C-alpha positions as CSV (number, residue, x, y, z in Angstrom):
1,M,0.0,0.0,0.0
2,A,1.4,3.4,-1.0
3,R,1.2,5.8,2.0
4,D,2.2,9.3,3.0
5,A,2.7,8.6,6.7
6,T,3.0,5.7,9.1
7,V,1.8,6.2,12.7
8,V,3.3,3.9,15.2
9,G,0.8,3.2,18.1
10,A,-3.0,3.3,18.1
11,G,-3.4,5.1,21.4
12,H,-5.5,8.3,21.4
13,N,-2.6,10.5,20.3
14,G,-1.6,8.2,17.4
15,L,-5.2,7.9,16.3
16,A,-5.7,11.7,16.5
17,A,-2.6,12.2,14.4
18,A,-3.9,9.7,11.8
19,V,-7.3,11.3,11.7
20,H,-5.9,14.7,11.2
21,L,-3.5,13.6,8.4
22,S,-6.2,11.6,6.7
23,S,-8.5,14.6,6.8
24,Q,-5.9,16.4,4.8
25,G,-5.9,13.7,2.1
26,W,-2.9,11.8,3.3
27,K,-2.8,8.0,3.1
28,V,-2.0,6.8,6.6
29,L,-1.1,3.4,8.0
30,V,-1.5,2.9,11.7
31,L,0.5,0.2,13.4
32,E,-0.3,-1.2,16.8
33,R,1.5,-4.0,18.6
34,N,-1.3,-4.8,21.1
35,D,-4.5,-6.8,20.3
36,T,-6.7,-3.7,20.8
37,P,-6.4,-0.1,19.9
38,G,-6.8,2.8,22.3
39,G,-3.7,2.7,24.4
40,A,-4.6,3.8,27.9
41,V,-8.0,5.0,26.8
42,R,-10.0,1.9,26.4
43,T,-12.5,-0.3,28.1
44,A,-11.9,-3.9,29.3
45,E,-13.4,-6.5,31.6
46,C,-10.8,-6.5,34.4
47,T,-12.5,-8.0,37.4
48,L,-15.7,-9.8,36.7
49,P,-17.3,-11.0,33.5
50,G,-19.5,-8.3,32.1
51,L,-18.2,-5.6,34.4
52,R,-16.3,-3.2,32.1
53,H,-13.8,-0.7,33.4
54,D,-12.5,2.5,31.7
55,L,-8.7,2.2,31.8
56,C,-7.0,5.5,32.5
57,A,-10.1,7.4,31.3
58,M,-8.7,10.7,32.5
59,N,-6.9,11.0,29.2
60,L,-10.3,10.8,27.3
61,S,-11.6,14.0,28.9
62,M,-8.4,15.8,27.8
63,F,-9.1,14.7,24.2
64,A,-12.8,15.6,24.4
65,G,-11.8,19.3,25.0
66,S,-8.9,19.3,22.5
67,P,-8.6,21.4,19.3
68,C,-8.2,18.0,17.4
69,Y,-11.6,16.8,18.6
70,A,-13.2,20.2,17.8
71,A,-11.8,20.1,14.3
72,H,-13.0,16.5,13.6
73,K,-16.0,16.3,15.9
74,Q,-18.6,15.8,13.1
75,R,-16.8,12.8,11.5
76,L,-15.9,11.3,14.9
77,D,-19.5,11.6,16.2
78,A,-21.0,10.2,13.0
79,A,-18.8,7.1,13.1
80,P,-20.6,3.7,13.2
81,S,-18.8,2.8,16.4
82,R,-16.8,4.5,19.1
83,C,-13.3,3.2,18.2
84,A,-12.3,6.3,16.2
85,C,-13.7,5.1,12.9
86,C,-13.5,8.3,11.0
87,W,-11.7,7.0,8.0
88,P,-13.2,7.8,4.6
89,H,-14.3,4.2,4.1
90,N,-16.0,4.2,7.6
91,R,-14.2,1.0,8.8
92,C,-11.9,0.5,11.8
93,W,-8.7,-1.2,10.8
């Protein structure tokens, strides 16, 4: 795949960078070594089955008030799921 940028890490900062670059017409590849994207800002069952915890959710509130979110709010909020699916083809990964 021809690309203009490679973002290493699918945490909230890496995803924000990829969203911004793709909104400018760049072809972006996001690489993540873990099984799930989100870095410290993700939800997981940590204690009991069905009981989901926000891991390090303090970072999410910082993103929600950021200039990046303000610039891309319409595409992020219209995404079919809440995993930063704001790519032109509306698919995560």
